[in-house]
N, C-alpha and C positions, 0 to 999 in steps of 0.2 A: 504493500500500500504506500509506504513512504517512498519507495523507489519510483512508483508511478507518478506520485506528486512531483518529485524532483525532476523527472523526465518532462512532465508538462511545463514546469517552470522554465527549464532550459529551452524547450521548443518555443515558448512564447517570447523569451528574452532574445532568442536568435531572430525571430520574426520581427520584433521591434527594432533590433539593431539593423535589420535590412530595410527599414522604412515603413513597416506596417503599424497600424494603430493598435494599441494594446487591447482595447475592448473588442476589435475585430478578431484579433488572434484568439481571445478568450471564447468568442462565439463559435469559432471553428472547433474548439475542444469541448464546447457545450458546458462551459463554466462561467461564473460571474467574476467581474473584476475584483469584487470584495473577497470572493473566495481565494483568488490568487494572492491578494494582499495578506489574508489570514495565513495562508500556507507559508508565505515568505517570512512573516513575523514569527511564526512558530519555529522555523528553521534558525532564524537569527537568535532567538532566545533559547535555542537548544531544548525545545520542548516538543518532541515528536508526539504524534497521536492526534486524534480528532479534537480540535479546540473549540468546536461549536458549543453554544450554551447548553443545549439539550444533553450533549455528551458530558459536559462538566457537571450538570445536575445529576446525571446517572451515577457518577462516581461517589463512593462512600466518603463522607467528610471524616477528616482525621480525628475530630473530637466527638464522633458519634458514640452513643452508648453501645456496649457489647450486649449480645443476647442474654448473658448471665446477669448483667447489671439491670437490664429491663425486667427480667424475671424477679430479681430481688426487690425492685420497686413495687411490682404488683403484689408480691408476697407480704411486704411490710404494710402496704395500704389495706390489706385484708386481715391483719392481726386484730384481735379483739379490742385492743386499746386505741386503734386507729381507724377501724372500719366505719365509724360514724363521723369522721373528721374530713375536712377538705385538705388538699395539699398545702394550702396557705397555713394551716394549723399543724400539719404533720412535719413539715420541713424544720420549723423552729424547735419543735419538740425533739427531733432527732439531733439537732445541733446541741441542745441542752444535754443530750446523752452522749455527746462526743462523736456523733456519726454524721457524715455527709454523703448522700447518695447522688443527688442531682438537684437542680433548681426546681422551683414550683412549676415553671412552664414545662420543664421536661417531665415532671410528674404528670401533669395534665395530658401531655402528648402521649406518654406511655399508657395511661389509663384510657385515653380515647381509642388508641389502637387495640386495647384489650376489651373495648366496649364496656368499660366500667365507669364512665363519666356520668354521674347522676347526682341529684341533690341528696346529700347525706343528712342524717338527722330526721327530725319530725316535720320539717317544713314541706309544704305541699308544692307540687309542680305548678309553675305558672300556667294558668288556663288561657286559652285563646277564645275570646268571645266573638262569634261571627257577626259580621255587619248586619244591621237590621234590614228587614225586607224593604225593598224599594216600592214606592207608590207613585203613580202617575195620575195627576189631576187634569182632566180635560174640561171641567166645568166647576162652578162654585159648589160648595158643600159636599165635596167628595173626600178631601183630605184636609184635616185641621191639625195644627200643631199648637201646643201650649206649654207654658213654663211659669215660673215664679221668680220675681226679682225683688231686691230690697229697695225700700225708699227710706232715707234717713229721717229719723224723728228728732225733735228738739232735746230729747233725753239721750245723753251720750251712751253708746253701746246698745241702744234699742232701735229697732227698725220695724217699719210696716212692710207687709208682704203684698205685692201686686200680682194677682193672678190674671193672666191674659191669654186669650185664645185667638188665633189668627187662621184665616183660610188661605192656604198657600197659593191657590189659583188666582184669587182676586186681591190678596194681601189685605183684605178687610178684617178689622178687629170685630169678631162676632160675639165676644163676651169678655167681661172683665169685672173684677172686684178687688177691693183693698181690705185686708184683715190684719189683725195684730199678731197672728200666729199662722203656722203652716199646719193645716189639718186636711186629711182626706175628705172629711165631711164638707168643708168649704168647697173643695174642688168638685165634689159630686154634685152639690147644689148648683154651682156655676155651669157645669156641663149640661145639666138638665134644663136650666133656663135658656142657654144658648140653643139647644136642640129644639126647644119649644118655639123660640122666636124665629128660627130659620125653617121650621117645618120639616125636620129631619125624619125620614122614614126608617124602618128597621132594615138593617143591612146596607144602608146607603153610605155610611161615613166610616172613615178610618181616622183615628186620633193618635197623634204621636207626641211623646213626652220623654223626659229624661228618666233617670232611675231613682228620683227622690221618693221619700216615704209617702208624701201626699199623692204622688202619681200612681203608686203601686199598693196603696192601702186597700183593705178589704172593702170598705164602703165605696171607694171609687171604682174598683173592679166590678163590684156588684151592679153599680149604676150603668157602667158600660155594657155589661151583659144584658141588663134589662132593656136598654135602649137599642140593642143590636149594633153596637159600635165596635169596630175591630181595633183593639189596642196595639200600639207599637211603642217600643222603648229604645232609647239610645244605649250604646255601650257605656260601661262605667268610665267616667273621666274623659269622655270623647265629646267635646262640645260641637264638633263638626257634624255630628249625627242629627243635630237639631238646629240647622243654620238659620231658619226663618225666624224663630223666636229670638235667637241671639241678635240677629240683625235688627229686629223690631225694637228690642230693649236698647240697643245702641242708638237708634234714631230717637227714642224717647228721652234718653239721658243726655244726648248731645244737641238737642234742639235748643235754639236760643231762648225759648220760653221756659226752659227747665229752671226751677228756683235755685238761686245761689245759696240759700240758707235751708236748713232742714225744715220739714213740715212741723208746724206747731201742734197739730192734732190730726187724728185719723180722718176727721171730716174735711180738713184742709187738703189732705192728700187725695181724698176721693173727688173733691171739687176740681182740683188741678187735672187729675187723670181724665175726668169727664170732658174737660175742655180740650185736652190733647187728643182723645179719641175722636171727638167731633171734627177737629181740624184734620187729623190723619185720614179719616175715612172719606171726608167730603171736600177737602181743599188740597191736600198734599198730592202732587203729581209724582207718581212712583216711577222710578227709572226702569225697573224690571218689567213693567207692564206698558211700556211705550208712553210714559208720562200722561196717563189718565189717572183719575182718582180711584182708590179701591172700591168706593161705592158705585162708581160708574161701571167698572168692570164686573162687579158682583151682580149688578142689575142687567148686564148685557148691553149697556149703552155704548161701550167702547168701540164696537164694530162700526157704527155710524160715524163716531168722532174720528176714527182713524181713516175712514174713507174720505171724509171731508178734508182732513189734513193732506192726504195724498193728492186730492184734486187741487188744493191750493198750491202745492209745490209744483205740480205738473203745469198749472197755468203760469206760475212764475217762470218756469223754465222755458215755456213756449214764448213768453214775452221777452225774455233776455237769455237766449240759448248760450251766448258767449260766456255767461257766468258759471256754467256747469261744464265740467270736464268729464262727467260720467252720469250715472243715473241719479235721480233725486233721492232724498232721504228715505230710508226703509221705514214705512209706517204699517207693515204687515202685522197683524195681530198674533201674539204668541198663543199657540193653541194647546201646548203641553207644558206642564210644570211638574218637575220630578222632585221627590223627596228621597234622598239616598239612592241615586240612580245606580244601575249596574256598571261594572268596570268598563265594558265595551262602549257604553254611552258616554262615560266620562272622558274616554280617549278622543271621542269626536267633539264633545263640547266640554272643554276643561273648566268652564265657569258657568255652571247652571244656576247657582244661587247668588244673585247679585245683591249688593247692599241696598237697604231700604232708603 
């Protein structure tokens, strides 16, 4: 092998000396110029053999543990005094006893190869909670989402709780209440009132919430079952599973009208939230629904409004075509709104949940 490489180098150097281009001579022998350079460097450094990275990785490192040393590590880790400990606990204990077998990382590597890497002791394996079921709303009153947020009171350390329900298709706030505590009974009554106000039928609605105790209380679940509502819950500590409520609360607390001082009483908090909900539903042009109000979209009036806007833009373009380099603004109605969409849909539409 080495003789063949030396012969190839000699032939290429002879061709180059005769006026040939180096890469052309390499092409004749079906090798790359970099291969030639590597062969020459190996000869200069007196390191015969295959110098490619793969070949270097295939060689056994000089500091590798021997099979006997690896067996000893496994044996020690399975001794009664060490079998419930992690390598980070075993290695210092061995050092206290005057022994050194390997580093913690080597212990982990050996145990992994022996299929003995697991959680030692009484701790449970971390569980993977699957993503909640996705829901697609194509009309109002198909998918609601709700949550609870804190409103500061004038007493330090005490807060009022704002319960709020939003329709994800229209972004309309369909129900809200302010209480001094979090109770499943309050949530149950609120859901019942909202369903009565919106005329919800059995099996019509899916309701999404997080994993708080008011959301999963027995009274609340019994109410959902009685009303024929499909419950859906977020994964623990994953706020992105409930993006519409999170976005709504951000709009509420960052609106210029939000009080700079804590609420003096629960009545004051309720009065302010009432004004906010009235403004949000009837005046606020929501960016995710083509800048119509939630009340207009909930009532189905957005179709006519968006067609009128499109006609206005088309007329403006016809009057001054030089001002447009492409089509007019897109005023097409959003026909589908997803809650926790599947992965394949997220790849096509990376931003389904827009800010309120």
